[in-house]
C-alpha positions as a Markdown table, in Angstrom:
| # | Residue | x | y | z |
|---|---|---|---|---|
| 1 | Met | 24.6 | 14.2 | 4.1 |
| 2 | Asn | 21.9 | 16.5 | 0.6 |
| 3 | Gly | 22.1 | 12.8 | -0.8 |
| 4 | Asn | 20.2 | 11.4 | 1.9 |
| 5 | Leu | 17.3 | 13.8 | 2.4 |
| 6 | Cys | 13.7 | 14.0 | 1.1 |
| 7 | Pro | 12.8 | 16.5 | -0.9 |
| 8 | Lys | 9.7 | 17.4 | 0.5 |
| 9 | Cys | 9.9 | 17.5 | 4.3 |
| 10 | Gly | 14.3 | 17.9 | 4.3 |
| 11 | Leu | 14.0 | 14.4 | 6.3 |
| 12 | Pro | 16.6 | 12.0 | 6.4 |
| 13 | Leu | 15.1 | 9.1 | 4.1 |
| 14 | Asp | 15.7 | 6.7 | 6.3 |
| 15 | Ile | 12.1 | 8.2 | 9.0 |
| 16 | Cys | 10.7 | 10.6 | 6.4 |
| 17 | Thr | 7.1 | 9.4 | 5.9 |
| 18 | Cys | 5.7 | 11.2 | 2.8 |
| 19 | Glu | 5.2 | 8.3 | 0.8 |
| 20 | Val | 2.8 | 6.8 | 4.4 |
| 21 | Arg | 0.9 | 10.4 | 4.3 |
| 22 | Glu | 0.3 | 10.4 | 0.6 |
| 23 | Arg | -0.6 | 7.2 | 0.2 |
| 24 | Glu | -3.3 | 8.2 | 3.3 |
| 25 | Glu | -4.4 | 10.8 | 2.3 |
| 26 | Asn | -5.8 | 9.0 | -0.8 |
| 27 | Arg | -8.8 | 8.2 | -1.1 |
| 28 | Ile | -9.5 | 4.9 | -2.4 |
| 29 | Lys | -12.8 | 4.1 | -4.4 |
| 30 | Ile | -14.3 | 1.0 | -5.9 |
| 31 | Tyr | -16.9 | 0.7 | -8.0 |
| 32 | Thr | -18.7 | -1.5 | -11.1 |
| 33 | Thr | -19.6 | 0.1 | -14.4 |
| 34 | Ile | -21.6 | -2.0 | -17.1 |
| 35 | Arg | -19.0 | -2.4 | -20.2 |
| 36 | Lys | -20.3 | -3.3 | -23.6 |
| 37 | Phe | -22.7 | -6.0 | -24.0 |
| 38 | Arg | -24.3 | -6.8 | -20.5 |
| 39 | Lys | -20.7 | -7.0 | -19.1 |
| 40 | Pro | -19.7 | -5.4 | -15.0 |
| 41 | Val | -16.0 | -3.3 | -14.9 |
| 42 | Thr | -15.0 | -3.4 | -11.6 |
| 43 | Ile | -13.6 | 0.3 | -11.6 |
| 44 | Ile | -10.1 | 1.3 | -9.0 |
| 45 | Glu | -9.8 | 4.6 | -8.5 |
| 46 | Gly | -7.5 | 6.8 | -6.6 |
| 47 | Val | -4.4 | 4.4 | -6.1 |
| 48 | Asp | -1.0 | 5.7 | -6.6 |
| 49 | Lys | 0.4 | 6.8 | -10.1 |
| 50 | Asn | 3.9 | 4.9 | -9.5 |
| 51 | Ser | 2.9 | 1.9 | -8.6 |
| 52 | Gly | -0.7 | 1.8 | -11.0 |
| 53 | Lys | 0.8 | -1.3 | -13.0 |
| 54 | Glu | 2.5 | -3.5 | -10.0 |
| 55 | Ile | -0.7 | -3.1 | -8.2 |
| 56 | Thr | -2.7 | -3.7 | -11.4 |
| 57 | Lys | -0.6 | -7.1 | -11.9 |
| 58 | Ser | -1.2 | -8.3 | -8.8 |
| 59 | Leu | -4.5 | -7.6 | -8.6 |
| 60 | Lys | -5.4 | -10.0 | -11.8 |
| 61 | Lys | -3.5 | -12.3 | -10.8 |
| 62 | Lys | -5.1 | -12.7 | -7.2 |
| 63 | Leu | -8.5 | -12.8 | -9.3 |
| 64 | Ala | -7.9 | -14.5 | -11.7 |
| 65 | Cys | -8.8 | -12.1 | -14.1 |
| 66 | Gly | -8.1 | -9.5 | -17.3 |
| 67 | Gly | -7.1 | -5.7 | -16.4 |
| 68 | Ser | -5.4 | -2.7 | -17.3 |
| 69 | Tyr | -4.4 | 0.2 | -16.0 |
| 70 | Lys | -5.4 | 3.8 | -17.7 |
| 71 | Asp | -6.2 | 6.8 | -16.8 |
| 72 | Gly | -5.6 | 7.1 | -13.6 |
| 73 | His | -7.5 | 4.2 | -12.4 |
| 74 | Ile | -7.7 | 0.6 | -12.5 |
| 75 | Glu | -9.9 | -1.9 | -14.3 |
| 76 | Leu | -10.6 | -5.1 | -14.3 |
| 77 | Gln | -13.0 | -7.2 | -16.1 |
| 78 | Gly | -16.1 | -8.7 | -13.5 |
| 79 | Asp | -17.2 | -7.7 | -10.7 |
| 80 | His | -15.0 | -8.0 | -8.1 |
| 81 | Lys | -16.4 | -5.2 | -5.3 |
| 82 | Ala | -16.3 | -8.2 | -2.7 |
| 83 | Gln | -13.0 | -8.8 | -2.8 |
| 84 | Ile | -11.1 | -6.0 | -3.5 |
| 85 | Lys | -11.3 | -4.8 | -0.1 |
| 86 | Asn | -9.2 | -7.7 | 1.7 |
| 87 | Ile | -6.9 | -7.3 | -0.9 |
| 88 | Leu | -5.6 | -3.6 | -1.3 |
| 89 | Val | -5.2 | -4.4 | 2.4 |
| 90 | Lys | -2.9 | -7.2 | 2.5 |
| 91 | Leu | -0.8 | -5.0 | -0.3 |
| 92 | Gly | -0.5 | -2.1 | 2.5 |
| 93 | Phe | -3.7 | -0.5 | 1.8 |
| 94 | Asp | -5.6 | 1.0 | 5.6 |
| 95 | Gly | -8.3 | -0.5 | 5.0 |
| 96 | Asp | -10.3 | 2.6 | 6.2 |
| 97 | Gln | -8.8 | 5.0 | 3.6 |
| 98 | Ile | -11.1 | 1.9 | 1.3 |
| 99 | Glu | -14.9 | 3.5 | 0.2 |
| 100 | Ile | -17.4 | 1.2 | -2.0 |
| 101 | Asn | -20.0 | 1.9 | -4.2 |
């Protein structure tokens, strides 16, 4: 029975809400910067480290751009601030937690 309990809260795994709470506590910040040769790059901070690479892969595919996950944030080539919030909401993130600068 001990293997079916969450190590964080002690509840059974089928009713544990630790992951949902962690996702709600994290604020996602989206902004753009200008890099070499005046090229815009969209930066997404606050994404969970465990799922960062999968989120990066799906964003690159949906936005048809290049990018990477490094140093705890996602970098996408180009200015995608207008489309990113809708895609993240479809991936399961709360729209109120996403902040676009």
